[in-house]
SEMI-670249 format. One line per 5 residues: number of its first residue (from 1); their letters; for each residue x, y, z of N, C-alpha, C. Coordinates in pm, whole numbers, padded with zeros to 5 digits. Example, Ala and Ser with C-alpha at 12.3 -4.5 7.8 and 13.67 -1.06 7.14 Angstrom:
<sites>
1) AS) 01319 -00569 00780 01230 -00450 00780 01320 -00330 00780; 01285 -00225 00708 01367 -00106 00714 01290 00003 00787
</sites>
This chain:
<sites>
1) XXXXX) 04967 -00979 02776 04899 -00870 02710 04748 -00895 02718; 04676 -00792 02754 04531 -00808 02765 04466 -00801 02627; 04341 -00842 02623 04266 -00836 02497 04249 -00691 02453; 04222 -00601 02548 04206 -00458 02515 04334 -00404 02453; 04448 -00438 02513 04577 -00391 02460 04601 -00447 02321
6) XXXXX) 04570 -00573 02300 04588 -00635 02168 04502 -00568 02063; 04377 -00542 02096 04287 -00476 02002 04337 -00336 01970; 04379 -00262 02073 04431 -00127 02053 04553 -00129 01961; 04643 -00222 01983 04764 -00231 01900 04728 -00265 01755; 04630 -00353 01736 04586 -00385 01600 04525 -00264 01532
11) XXXXX) 04446 -00187 01606 04387 -00066 01549 04496 00032 01508; 04596 00048 01592 04707 00136 01557 04781 00087 01434; 04800 -00042 01426 04873 -00102 01315 04802 -00079 01182; 04670 -00092 01181 04595 -00083 01057 04528 00052 01033; 04540 00143 01125 04479 00276 01107 04554 00352 01000
16) XXXXX) 04483 00424 00914 04551 00503 00813 04635 00612 00878; 04751 00637 00821 04841 00737 00875 04772 00873 00882; 04692 00906 00783 04629 01037 00778 04538 01062 00898; 04487 00958 00961 04400 00979 01075 04478 01035 01194; 04610 01021 01192 04691 01074 01299 04752 01211 01263
21) XXXXX) 04734 01252 01140 04794 01378 01095 04723 01496 01159; 04802 01593 01197 04746 01716 01252 04717 01809 01135; 04592 01840 01116 04555 01928 01007 04489 02051 01068; 04571 02141 01114 04518 02261 01174 04566 02383 01098; 04522 02497 01142 04552 02622 01074 04702 02647 01064
26) XXXXX) 04776 02618 01170 04921 02639 01170 04990 02549 01069; 04948 02422 01062 05007 02328 00967 04981 02373 00823; 04859 02415 00797 04825 02462 00662 04905 02586 00626; 04922 02677 00721 04999 02799 00696 05145 02765 00669; 05200 02670 00746 05338 02627 00727 05357 02566 00588
31) XXXXX) 05262 02483 00548 05271 02420 00417 05256 02523 00304; 05167 02620 00323 05150 02725 00221 05278 02807 00208; 05339 02839 00320 05467 02911 00317 05572 02824 00247; 05571 02694 00275 05664 02603 00209 05644 02601 00058; 05519 02606 00013 05492 02608 -00130 05547 02736 -00194
36) XXXXX) 05526 02848 -00127 05579 02975 -00178 05732 02970 -00188; 05796 02920 -00083 05942 02911 -00082 05992 02811 -00185; 05921 02699 -00201 05956 02600 -00303 05949 02665 -00441; 05842 02736 -00468 05826 02800 -00598 05937 02903 -00624; 05980 02972 -00521 06086 03073 -00534 06224 03012 -00551
41) XXXXX) 06249 02901 -00483 06386 02849 -00473 06410 02714 -00541; 06307 02637 -00566 06326 02498 -00609 06259 02464 -00741; 06146 02530 -00770 06064 02491 -00885 06137 02510 -01018; 06232 02601 -01024 06306 02622 -01149 06366 02491 -01198; 06418 02412 -01108 06479 02284 -01145 06387 02165 -01120
46) XXXXX) 06316 02167 -01008 06236 02051 -00970 06091 02060 -01018; 06057 02168 -01083 05925 02181 -01144 05815 02220 -01048; 05709 02275 -01105 05591 02308 -01027 05536 02180 -00965; 05505 02187 -00836 05456 02071 -00761 05557 01956 -00758; 05685 01986 -00784 05791 01886 -00770 05791 01777 -00875
51) XXXXX) 05736 01804 -00994 05726 01699 -01097 05852 01688 -01183; 05952 01773 -01161 06077 01766 -01235 06075 01850 -01361; 06194 01877 -01413 06213 01952 -01537 06334 01894 -01609; 06375 01958 -01715 06499 01919 -01784 06622 01952 -01700; 06602 02037 -01599 06713 02082 -01514 06730 02000 -01386
56) XXXXX) 06624 01932 -01343 06633 01859 -01217 06527 01753 -01204; 06550 01658 -01114 06461 01542 -01100 06329 01576 -01031; 06232 01487 -01050 06106 01502 -00977 06126 01464 -00830; 06069 01542 -00743 06072 01508 -00601 05951 01424 -00563; 05852 01426 -00649 05735 01339 -00631 05767 01210 -00706
61) XXXXX) 05850 01131 -00642 05898 01006 -00700 05931 00911 -00585; 05908 00784 -00606 05929 00686 -00498 06072 00684 -00446; 06167 00730 -00524 06306 00731 -00478 06326 00828 -00361; 06234 00925 -00349 06243 01023 -00240 06149 00990 -00125; 06104 00865 -00119 06024 00818 -00006 06102 00847 00122
66) XXXXX) 06034 00886 00229 06104 00918 00354 06193 00806 00407; 06164 00681 00375 06250 00572 00419 06380 00564 00340; 06383 00626 00224 06504 00624 00142 06579 00757 00151; 06506 00866 00151 06563 00999 00168 06489 01068 00282; 06547 01063 00399 06486 01126 00517 06486 01278 00500
71) XXXXX) 06411 01344 00585 06405 01490 00580 06545 01552 00588; 06633 01489 00663 06770 01537 00675 06838 01545 00538; 06808 01453 00449 06865 01455 00314 06825 01583 00241; 06699 01619 00254 06650 01742 00190 06715 01865 00255; 06724 01863 00388 06784 01975 00461 06928 01994 00415
76) XXXXX) 07005 01886 00407 07144 01896 00365 07154 01938 00219; 07064 01892 00135 07068 01931 -00006 07051 02083 -00018; 06961 02139 00061 06940 02284 00059 07062 02356 00114; 07112 02310 00229 07222 02378 00298 07358 02359 00231; 07383 02238 00179 07516 02201 00133 07525 02169 -00016
81) XXXXX) 07410 02146 -00078 07410 02093 -00213 07424 01941 -00204; 07418 01875 -00319 07428 01730 -00318 07488 01683 -00450; 07571 01581 -00441 07630 01523 -00561 07525 01436 -00631; 07527 01439 -00760 07434 01359 -00839 07458 01211 -00811; 07350 01139 -00777 07368 00997 -00751 07252 00910 -00798
86) XXXXX) 07138 00967 -00826 07026 00887 -00878 06990 00926 -01021; 07026 01043 -01060 06981 01099 -01187 07100 01154 -01264; 07081 01185 -01389 07188 01241 -01472 07181 01391 -01489; 07129 01462 -01390 07114 01606 -01402 07238 01684 -01357; 07332 01617 -01299 07449 01684 -01243 07427 01716 -01096
91) XXXXX) 07529 01772 -01035 07523 01805 -00892 07426 01919 -00867; 07362 01916 -00751 07274 02025 -00708 07355 02120 -00622; 07356 02248 -00656 07427 02344 -00571 07346 02371 -00444; 07415 02420 -00342 07341 02461 -00222 07253 02580 -00261; 07148 02599 -00185 07054 02707 -00214 07079 02820 -00113
96) XXXXX) 07151 02921 -00159 07184 03034 -00071 07059 03112 -00034; 07058 03161 00087 06950 03249 00132 06831 03181 00193; 06827 03047 00192 06715 02974 00255 06754 02946 00400; 06679 03004 00491 06705 02986 00634 06657 02849 00681; 06710 02801 00792 06669 02668 00841 06518 02652 00859
101) XXXXX) 06450 02753 00913 06305 02740 00931 06233 02741 00796; 06289 02810 00698 06231 02808 00563 06252 02672 00497; 06368 02612 00521 06394 02477 00468 06294 02378 00525; 06261 02392 00654 06163 02304 00715 06026 02320 00650; 05991 02443 00616 05863 02467 00547 05863 02403 00409
106) XXXXX) 05975 02414 00339 05986 02352 00206 05972 02201 00217; 06039 02143 00314 06033 01997 00334 05890 01956 00367; 05822 02031 00451 05683 02002 00486 05597 02004 00360; 05620 02101 00273 05544 02109 00148 05573 01989 00059; 05701 01956 00041 05738 01844 -00045 05678 01714 00008
111) XXXXX) 05687 01691 00138 05629 01569 00195 05477 01567 00174; 05415 01684 00180 05271 01691 00157 05232 01652 00016; 05306 01703 -00083 05271 01669 -00222 05309 01525 -00253; 05412 01473 -00188 05445 01332 -00204 05333 01245 -00149; 05284 01281 -00033 05177 01203 00030 05052 01207 -00057
116) XXXXX) 05018 01324 -00110 04901 01336 -00196 04916 01250 -00322; 05039 01232 -00368 05065 01153 -00488 05074 01003 -00458; 05062 00967 -00331 05065 00826 -00295 05204 00767 -00279; 05305 00853 -00267 05442 00804 -00248 05453 00733 -00113; 05382 00785 -00014 05376 00719 00119 05245 00752 00185
</sites>
């Protein structure tokens, strides 16, 4: 391995993740749409900005870190519902009427608010 390659790899290793994030108009629009869909379909139980309610757990919580609950977990929760396993709120029903592309927008929004909260 050359010195240039080693330095480049070290820079990649220690570079903040946000420096690689794409922050363009399309991404912002997708996240805004996700927030609207979240507020319509999820906030009743998971609270405004995902902070939780008496009806459902907070999504802005380390237990929902992407390494523990991948995006697929959120997708399946929306499509299929999920059995209660971390919290005492009971099972989550599937969310009827949320299309796959809308679920992706919701997930993008949730990951964004998690990142802002320092979850990852």
